[in-house]
C-alpha positions, 0 to 999 in steps of 0.5 A, a space after each residue: 318933246 323928244 330927245 335927239 342927238 345932233 351929229 355935226 359934219 366936219 367941224 373943229 377940223 381944217 379951220 372950221 371952228 365951232 365952240 361947244 359953248 356957242 353951239 349950246 347957246 345957238 341951239 337954245 336960241 333956235 328953240 331946242 330944249 336943254 342942249 348939251 354938247 358931248 366932247 368937242 367934235 360936234 355932238 349935241 343932245 337936245 329936246 324938241 317937238 320937231 321931226 328929225 328932218 326939221 330938227 336937222 334943217 333948223 340946226 343947220 340954218 342956226 349954225 350957218 347963221 352964227 358961225 358962217 359955215 354950213 355943216 350937215 347935221 345928222 339927227 338921231 334919236 336913242 332908238 335909232 342909235 340903239 339900232 345901230 349898236 344892235 346891228 353892229 357886224 363887228 361885235 369883237 371890235 366893239 368890245 376889244 378895240 372900240 376906238 378902231 370901229 366907226 359908225 358913219 352916220 349918213 344923211 341919205 342912202 348911198 347912190 353907189 355900192 360899197 364895192 366902190 370903196 374897196 380900192 381905198 381899203 389898203 390896210 384891211 379896213 372892212 365896211 358894212 352897211 347898217 341902219 342909216 349908217 356904215 360900219 367901218 373897222 380900221 385894224 390899223 387905225 383911221 389915221 393910217 387909212 386911205 378910206 377918208 370921209 371925202 373918199 366915201 362921200 365922193 364914191 357913194 354920193 352921200 354925206 356922212 359923219 363918223 363917230 367911234 364906237 365909244 362916242 356912240 355909247 356916250 351919245 346913247 347914255 346922254 340921251 337916256 340921262 
């Protein structure tokens, strides 16, 4: 049995409420071992014998059945999360302003180049590609930026969910516990 982190896209925003206690219960009922949630932003760690893709599909179906909403689930193991940390092109931001550095976990390969995001980077944002993710440095904070998840998904034609650098570290720690 392998441990994974499931990162839910677009929950607990815009009226798309997913209570973490119910999410744990749903994951357990779907056959996932020892599900634990992290923060209230749609992070769950669990054990399973399923592949990454199978676990994502099973969680998506269970969430849709229980909550009546579809949420993409990006599933990563500890090695994949550590690879994201190891390939980080913004080590200074990770050390000094981890809340302004995001990893956007993708559910596939971008279908357009990162240059399509340049016009939305009006506050000095920097975007780089990584292993199954994008790295975005938000010098003015993500709340100020015009580089929203909707903009990224439309221009790159791939879905993703963002986690700040602190959360990426907490997910790794939860998987290693």
